[in-house]
C-alpha positions in Angstrom: -13.9 26.0 32.2 -15.5 29.3 33.2 -15.5 28.3 36.9 -11.9 27.0 37.0 -8.4 28.5 36.2 -7.2 27.9 33.0 -3.5 26.2 33.4 -2.7 25.3 29.7 -3.3 26.7 26.2 -2.4 24.3 23.6 -1.6 25.2 20.1 -1.6 22.6 17.5 -1.8 22.4 13.5 0.0 21.2 10.5 3.7 21.9 9.8 4.2 25.3 8.3 0.9 26.6 9.2 2.2 29.5 11.7 2.2 28.2 15.0 5.6 29.5 16.2 4.3 33.1 14.6 1.2 32.9 16.6 3.0 32.1 19.8 5.5 34.9 19.2 2.5 37.5 18.4 0.8 36.4 21.7 3.9 37.0 23.5 4.4 40.3 22.3 0.8 41.3 23.1 1.3 39.8 26.9 4.2 41.6 27.1 2.6 45.0 25.9 0.1 44.1 29.0 3.1 43.8 31.2 3.0 40.3 32.0 6.3 38.4 32.9 7.0 35.6 30.4 9.7 33.0 30.3 10.3 30.0 27.9 11.4 29.6 24.2 10.1 28.9 20.6 11.7 27.1 17.9 12.7 28.8 14.6 13.4 27.2 11.1 17.1 27.9 10.0 17.8 28.7 6.3 20.9 28.3 4.4 22.9 31.1 3.4 21.4 32.8 0.2 18.9 30.2 -0.1 15.2 29.4 1.1 16.5 25.8 1.8 15.9 24.6 5.6 18.8 23.3 7.0 17.6 22.9 10.6 15.9 24.4 13.8 17.2 26.6 16.4 15.8 27.2 20.1 15.5 30.6 20.9 14.7 32.1 24.3 12.0 34.8 24.8 15.2 36.9 26.0 16.8 36.3 22.6 19.3 33.8 23.3 19.8 31.3 20.4 21.2 27.7 20.2 21.2 24.7 18.0 18.1 22.3 18.1 18.6 20.2 15.0 20.8 20.3 11.7 21.0 18.6 8.5 24.5 16.8 8.4 26.0 18.6 11.3 29.5 17.5 10.2 31.0 16.8 13.9 30.2 13.0 13.2 28.9 12.4 16.7 26.3 9.8 17.1 23.1 12.1 17.7 19.3 11.1 17.8 17.7 11.8 14.3 14.2 12.9 13.1 14.1 12.6 9.6 17.2 14.2 7.9 18.0 16.3 11.0 20.3 15.6 13.8 19.2 16.7 17.2 21.5 18.4 19.4 20.0 17.2 22.7 22.9 18.9 25.1 22.5 22.3 23.2 18.7 22.1 23.6 18.9 21.2 27.4 21.4 23.8 28.1 19.3 26.6 26.9 15.5 25.2 27.5 15.8 23.5 30.9 16.9 26.6 32.8 13.7 28.3 31.6 11.6 25.5 32.9 13.1 25.3 36.6 12.0 28.3 38.3 14.2 28.8 41.3 13.1 30.6 44.4 15.5 33.4 44.0 14.0 34.3 40.4 10.9 36.5 39.6 8.4 33.9 39.0 6.9 34.4 35.4 3.1 34.4 34.9 3.3 32.3 31.9 5.8 29.7 30.7 6.2 29.3 26.7 7.1 26.1 25.5 7.3 25.8 21.6 7.1 22.9 21.1 6.8 19.4 22.7 7.7 17.2 19.8 9.9 14.2 18.8 13.2 16.4 18.8 12.6 18.0 21.9 11.4 14.8 23.6 14.9 13.3 22.8 15.8 14.9 25.9 14.4 13.0 29.2 15.0 15.7 31.3 12.9 18.2 29.1 10.3 15.6 29.2 10.6 15.3 33.1 10.6 19.1 33.4 7.2 19.5 31.4 5.7 16.7 33.7 6.7 18.4 36.9 5.2 21.8 35.4 2.1 19.8 34.8 2.0 18.5 38.4 2.6 22.2 39.9 -0.2 23.4 37.7 1.7 26.2 36.3 0.1 28.5 33.4 1.8 27.2 30.1 1.2 28.1 26.5 2.5 25.0 24.5 2.7 24.2 20.8 2.3 20.3 20.0 2.2 18.4 16.9 -1.1 18.0 15.1 -1.0 14.2 14.7 1.2 12.5 17.4 1.2 9.6 19.8 3.9 10.5 21.9 2.7 10.0 25.7 3.5 13.3 26.9 1.6 15.3 24.0 -1.4 12.9 24.9 -1.0 13.8 28.4 -0.9 17.4 27.6 -4.1 17.0 25.3 -6.1 15.3 28.4 -4.7 17.8 31.2 -7.8 19.2 33.1 -8.1 23.3 32.8 -6.5 23.1 29.2 -8.0 24.5 25.9 -6.7 23.3 22.6 -6.5 25.8 19.5 -6.3 24.3 15.9 -4.2 26.7 13.9 -5.4 26.9 10.1 -4.5 29.4 7.5 -7.9 30.8 7.6 -8.0 31.4 11.6 -4.2 32.1 12.4 -4.4 35.9 12.0 -7.4 36.1 14.4 -6.4 33.5 16.9 -3.8 35.7 18.4 -6.1 38.2 20.0 -8.6 35.6 21.2 -5.8 33.5 22.7 -4.2 36.6 24.3 -7.6 37.7 26.1 -8.0 34.4 27.4 -4.6 34.1 28.8 -4.6 37.5 30.3 -8.0 36.9 32.1 -6.9 33.6 33.4 -3.5 35.4 34.7 -5.6 38.0 36.6 -7.7 35.0 38.3 -4.5 33.3 39.5 -2.9 36.6 41.2 
């Protein structure tokens, strides 16, 4: 790993362990070091006045928000489902895909952030294709993936050369942010 340039940092762990919180901390630290980042994270949505989870939103690093999934969305459209959640594929694509398709006219981000590559997101074939294209281009990526998954793209990410996988646990989640930030910052200096 030392002689090659890191292209992908993968973060995995059980649901609710703090993967998204870790990603947000890493992004904050990298922004403090003036690295240009682009991408999105997923966030749980709770019912009003309750701690019950009713769905997930996709949130860009610039703060734009859109639906990813909801319980009983009420519009009666036939949407793909993961458990009790209906997935809003078009909403997800409208927000996430422009972040992954870098145009020549845009400032090129040093790092693309994708939280996460999982069942809900992979209902979008266009999203899957965009991630595969990023792998071919060897773009620096920070990606969260499910801990236990046999999804082909997740397996491809795990096997990508010049990648490193971090397993998040309750005991290491507070110390990993600095370690991962340092690794990414050093790698981004090498690629400049």
